N, C-alpha and C positions, 0 to 999 in steps of 0.2 A: 605390559606396563598399565598401573593402576591411572585412572582418569583424576584429574585434579579434584573434581568435586568430591570423590570417594576418599583422597587424602585429607581433605578439608574436614569431612565428616569424621573420620578415625582421629584426627589432631584434636577437634573440639569435643569428642568423645572423651579421649584420655584427659584433657584438661579438666574437664566437669570431674570424672572419677578421683583425679588428682586432689582438685579443690575440696570434694567431699571427703575424702580419706584426711585431708589435713584438718578440716574443721572438726571432725568427729575425734581424732586423736589428739590434736594440737589444742585442744581447749578442754582437755581434762583438768580438773582441778589438782593442785599440786597437793602431795603429800604434805601433812603438817610436819614440820621439822620440830627437834627438840631444839628448845631454848633454854638458857640456863641466865637467870637474873640474879643479882646480888642484893642482898637486904639487911640492913642494920635495924636492930631493936634491942629493947631491955627485957623482954619477955624470955621466959626459959624456952629452949627450942622444942621441948617435949609438949608445951603446951600449943604449939602451932603446928605441930607435926601432921596431925589429920588434914590441915588446910593444905599443906604442902604436899601429902601424898594425893589428895584428890587433884590439884593441880597437875600434877605429873601425870597421873592416870588420865584425865580427860581433857587436859589441854596441852599436854606435852612441855609443860613448864616447869624446869627445876629451880628451887629456890637457894642458893646458897647464902645460908643464913647466918650471921655473925653476932652473938649477942655482946653489947656494950654495957658498961656500967652505967646506971642512972645518973650517978653524981656527976660525970664529966661528958655525958653524952652531948650537950651542947656545944661544948669547946671542941669535941671530937668532930661534931658534925660541920661545924663552921671551919675548921682546918682543912677537912675533906673538901668541902665545896671549893674554898680557896686554892688549893692545891691541884683541883680537877681529879681528884681520887674518891669522888663519893660513889656510894652504890648506886643502883637501879631505884631502889626502893628505902624508903626511911619509914619507921615506926614512929609516930609523932602523936601527941595528945592535942586536944582543941588549943590550948594555950600556945604550944609550940606553932601549930599551924597559923595562928594569927601572927605569932611573933615573927616568923620566917617567911611569910607568903611573899614577899617580895624577892625572895632568893630561890624558891622553889617553883616548879612547872609542873601541873597537873597532866597526866596522862591525856592525849587528845582523844577526842570522842571517836575518832575514826578507829582506835584501837580498843577503847574500853568505854562503853557507855554508861549514862547512869542507869539506864534501863538492865542493862548486864548487871550491874552492881544488886540493883533492887531484887532481880529474880534469883539470885543466888542463896 
């Protein structure tokens, strides 16, 4: 019959080994998953295709782009905001940004920083 001191040493060693295994294998960074974001704009999708391809390749981000008419874009956008059916991303010019700033929220810096934007 093993001595109690031997049992304690074996149990402590097993606990240390299990802890090390959990730390090593449990803290691996998660593989990036593909994300799809919806975007509305008024540009021809072909104009933006290079950007969309790069996002898909580099960041695993798919953009589901819908081209809207410039003439009624503001009305369509406001209706979508009111109905809760707006896309993740809007293509806006500087006047629209000023006009609708109280209805829109920028992506938080924890997701996308100004530095990230400027380095692209």
